[in-house]
N, C-alpha and C positions, 0 to 999 in steps of 0.2 A: 829354649825358644819360647817367647811369650805367645799365648794363644789369644783368643778374643773373648769378649764378655759373654757370660752365661745368661741367656734370656730367662725371665721368670717362666716357670713351668707350672700351670695350674694343676691341681689335683682333681681328677674326675672320680666321682663316687664309684665304688666297686673296683674290679680288676679285669683287665683284658685277658683273652684266652692265650694259650701257649702259641708261640710263633712257629710257623713252618716256612722254610725258604728253599728255593732251588739250589742244589749243590752241584757245581760244575763237575766235580770228580765223580759223583754218583749218577749224573745225568737225570736227576729226578728231584722232585720236591720232597724234603725230609724235615722232621721236627728238629728245631734247635733246642738243645737240652743243656742249658747252662745251670750252674749252681746258683747260690745266692747272688753272686756277682757274675754277670755276663762279661766276657772278654772279647774285644773286637779291635782288629788292626786294619786300617784303610790307608792305602798308598796316597801320599800327598803330591803336590805339584812340584815341578821344576820351575823355579820362579823367574821365567824370562818373558812371560806374556800371559798374565792372569787377569781375570777369570772369565773364560768363555762359557757358553751355555752347556757345552759338553762336560766341562768340569762341574758346573753347577748341578747338572742332572745327577752325576755320580754322588756328590756330597749330600744332595737332598735325599737320595735313596738311603744312604747309611744313616742320615739323620732320622729318617722314618724308622729304620731298624732300631735305632737307639730309643726313640719314643715308644715304640711298641713294647720293647723289652722292659722299659721302665714302667709302662702302664700295666704290665703283667706282674709287677712286684719286684723286679730285679734291680739291683745296682748295676751300673755299666761302667766298666773300665775300658775306655776308648783311647786308642793310641793312633796317632797319625805322624808320619814323617814329613820332612820337606827337603828335597834334594837341592840344597843350596850350594853345591859344588859339582858341576858336571859339564860335559862338552857343549850341549846346546846353550847353556848360560854364557859360556865363554864366547861362543860364536856370535850370539846376539849382541853381547857387549862390544865385541870387536867391530861388528858391522855398524853399530851406532856410535862408536867412539867414546864409550863410557867405561868406567871401572866396573868389573863384573860384580864386585861386592855391593856397590851402590845400586846397580840394576836389580840384583837379588833383593836387597832390602826394600826398595820401592815397590817391587811386585809382591813381596810378602805382605807389606802393609795394605796394599790394594786388595789382596785376597782376604785378609782379616776383615776389612771394611765390607767387602761383598758378603762374607759369611755372616757378619753381624746383621746386615740389612736383610738377608734372607732368613734370619732367625734360626740358623743352624746351631745346634747344641755343640759347644766346643769339646775337643778331646781333652781328657785328663792329662795326657802327656803329648806334647807337641814338640817333636825333636828334629833338629836340623842335622844334616849329614856331617857338618863340621863338628858338631857337638859329640857325635858318636864315633869319631875316628878311633879313639882308644879301644872302644868295644869291638870295632871291626878288626883292628890289629890283633887283639887277643883271639878272636874267632879264626882268623886266617892262620895264625900260629898253630892252633889246635888242628885245623884241617890239614895243614902241611905235615904235622907230626903223625897224624893217623894215616897218611897216604891218600887222603881224599883230594889233595891238591898237589900241585907241582910248580916249579919255576921253569919257564921256557929257557932253552939254551940260546940266550941272546945276551952277549956281554954288554951291549949298549943299553938295552931296555929289558931287564930280567923280570918281566911281568909274571904274576902268579895266577894260575888257572885252576878251576874246579873240574874234576873228572866226572863226566856224566854217568860213568859206571860205578861211582862211589856208593850208590844205593841201588838195591835190586828193584825198587818200586818206581824209579824215575820214569816220568811220563804219565803217571796215573791221574794226575790232576787234570791235564788237558785232554788226554785220550788221543792225542794226535799221532799220526804215523810219522816215520822218519822224514819223508819228503816234505810234509807240511811243516814239521819242526824246522827243517833247514830253510825253508822259504821265509817263515816268520822270524827266525833268528837273524837272517840277513837283512830283513826289512826293519827290524825293531831294535837296532842298536848292537847286534852281535857282530863278531869279526871272524866269520868262518874261514877266511883265507890267511889268517895270521900265521906266519911261519913259526915252526917250533911247537905248535899245538899237537897233542896226541890224537885228538878227535876234533873235527870241524865244529862240533857243538859244545865243546868245552867252554865254560863261561869265565870271564875275567873276574877275579877276586880282588886283585891289587894291581893298579897301573903304576909301573915304575916311573920315577921322576923324569919329566921331559922339560926341555928349556921353555921358560915362560909360563909354566903351569904351577899352581900351588902344590905343595907336597908336605908330607909329615914323615917324621922318622919312624922306622919300624925295624925289628930285628932282621927282616928279610930284605931290607933296602928301603930307602925313602920313596914315597909315592903317595897315592891317594886311593880311596876305596872304589871298587866296582859298584855298579848300580844295585844288583840283586842282593849282595851280601849286606849292604847298608840296611835294607828293610829287614832282613833276616836277624841281624844282630839287635836292632832296635826292638823288634817284637819279642824275641826270646828273653831279653834282659828286663822286660817290663811285664810280659804276660806269661812267660814260660812256654814250654812245648805243649802242643795240642790245646791251644786256646780255641775259643768258640767259633769266631768268624774272621776270615781274611777276605778283604773286599777291594774292589776297584773296577775300572772299566774292562770290558771284554777284550780290549786290545792288550791287556796285561796278562792274560791267561798264560801265554807263552811268548817270549821266554821268561818274563819277569817273575810271575808268581810260581811257575814251575821250579825255577832255580832257587828262589828265596826259600821255598819249602824244602827243596832238596838239600840246601846248605844246612838248614836247621836239623833235618833228619840225619844227615851224615854226622853232624856234631854230637847229637844226643843218642842216636841209635833208635829213635822213635820211628814208628811206621807212618805217622801223619803229623805234619806241621800244625795244621788247623783241622778242626772237626768239620767245618763248612767252608767251602770256597764259593763266594758269591760275586757275580759280575753283572755289570749294567750294560745295556745296549748303547749304541752311539747316537749322537744327535747330529743331524746333517742340515745343510743349507744348499739350496739350488741343486738338489739331486746328488750331492756328494757329502761324505763324512766331514764334519766340521773339524778342521785341523790347522795348525800353524803353517805347515808346509804348503797347503793350498791357499792360505790367506782368506778363507771364507768363514771368518769368525764373527760371532755376535757376542759382545762383551757385556756382562752384567753391569759393570761400572758405567758403560756408555748408556745403557737403557735407563739406569738410575739418574744419570745426568740429564736425560731427556724428560725426566719427571715421571717415569713409569714406576708405579707402586711395586715394591719387591714382592708383596703378597700376590699380585697378579702374575709375576714371573713364576713364583712358586706353584701356583695353581695351574698355570699353563704347562709346566714340566710334569706335574703329577697327573695330568689328564691322560697320559699314556702309561702303559705298564713298564716298569723299570727295565725289564729284560729285553724289550723290543727296540730295534732301531727305529728312529722317527725323524721326521723333518720339521725344522723350525720355519714357520711362515708368519706373515703378518696376521693371518687368520687365527693361528694358534694363540698369539698374544692377545688379539682382540677378544677371543673367547675367554681367556683368563681374566682380562679386565672386566668383561661383562659379568662373569661368574662372581668375582669379588664384589662388584657393586650390588649385585642381586642379594648375595649373602648378607652384606652389611645392612641393606635395607630391611631384610627379613628379621635380623636379630634386633633391630631398632624398634620393631613392632611391640605393642603393649602386651601381646599374648600370642600363643601359638599351640600347636598340638604337643602332646606329651613328648619330652625329649628322650626319655629312657629307651624306647624301642629304636630310635634312630642312632643313638650312641652305641647301642649293642650291635646294630648292623655295621656301623663304621668299624668297630673293633673286630668283628668277625671277618670282614673283608680285608682289613690290614693284616690280620694274623695269617690269612691265607695267601702266603707269598706276596705280601704287599700289593694287594689288588686295589691300588689307588683309584682307578677309573670307577669301580663300583662304589668305593667309599665316597667319592665326590658325588656320584649319582644319588646316593642315599641322602646327603645333605640337600641336594637339589630338590628332591621330593618333598622334604620338610618345608623348604622355602616356597614351593608351589602351593602347599596347603595353607601357608600363612597368607599368600597372595589371594587365595580364595576365601579367606576369612574362617578357615576351619580351625577349631580348637580354641579353648579359653584358658589355658594354663599360663598364668602370668610369670611363672618361673622358667618356662621353657626357653624363651629367647636367650636368657643369660646362660642357661645350662648348655645350649647348643654352642654359644660363643666360646665358653670355657673348653668344651670338648674339641672344637675345631682348633683352638689354640694349642691345647696339649697334644692332641693326636696328629694333627695335620700341619701344625706350625704356622698357622695363619691367624693374625690378630684382626678380629672383626670389630673390635672396639677402638681401633687406632684411628689416627687422623687421615690415613691414606697418603701420607707424604712419601717421597721416594727414598728418604733416608740417606 
């Protein structure tokens, strides 16, 4: 799968401090401890309606992780999937009377365009579900052979399921009790009432061929991958077990991330799929979580079409901490637009206060569990000093612009067009 263009990333003098992030499984902020190359897997979209601001907030968060790790001196091997074959895609295509492949292709391109406009650093590996079917088949075969999976007793649709008791540590990532797991499993794509399952929480690995659905050949019968195993196979085959960060929205904690981790752990015998599990909060509108089912979506592409500068969208989303749920309002966007205009005016000044202390503060705040509100406040403070005529360093405006570009992903020397 083709990714999107890599924006130029300025080099800021010095190096940032080591990153600390909240780990969902530990329920606390912990140091991220990569080697020379940091490894990160982030779940991508199902391309039937992209890209709303909930998506954008998640991918901006992990773009910030990427930037902070690079600033600390690490190479970053970033992998993202795209679920280009799944029930929601089929349902939307059927509703709209279009071919599901055409719908998927159009929404994938729209997503690429949005990520380019938002100046998100692209993944090194951008992998579609259809590209990874062979990897999934191999993984399911091994899970069946080890007894971690089974075929339901159903002559018509012999689906393959993963046993939740295949690993002793199942549930450590979310920390949820059984009641909570069952509720989220039913709400988030699970099938607790499927006849023939040994446990209501057993997760689908391979969906046997149904009339009118795409399918691929496999030793255990033609069909297509389940959702969780897709991500598990893609991550394992590119990053290996116990990679540094698995990320996504907090609605993926269970069942998706819990099961994708469990599949990998059952296959390899490892205790942890990833060293850090990192999740973002939800973006809402009109008092409700922004979601396709509610129809309360604000799309990046529509804002861009209205002439909104993507840098303002980026600043508006970074104004709140990534882990918190937040509401999108006109006032939030207006604040982002005003901040972008103020920053651009300040860096166009002939001189300003020394940039080094501000850059150091921005780095410290970002390394502290991506405290973007404080990082933005630090740049605001420098801009206020410029407005007051404080400081005579003629190199400072350029240094601030470079640091904001590299660390926050906002181009202050740009034309301000919507892209």
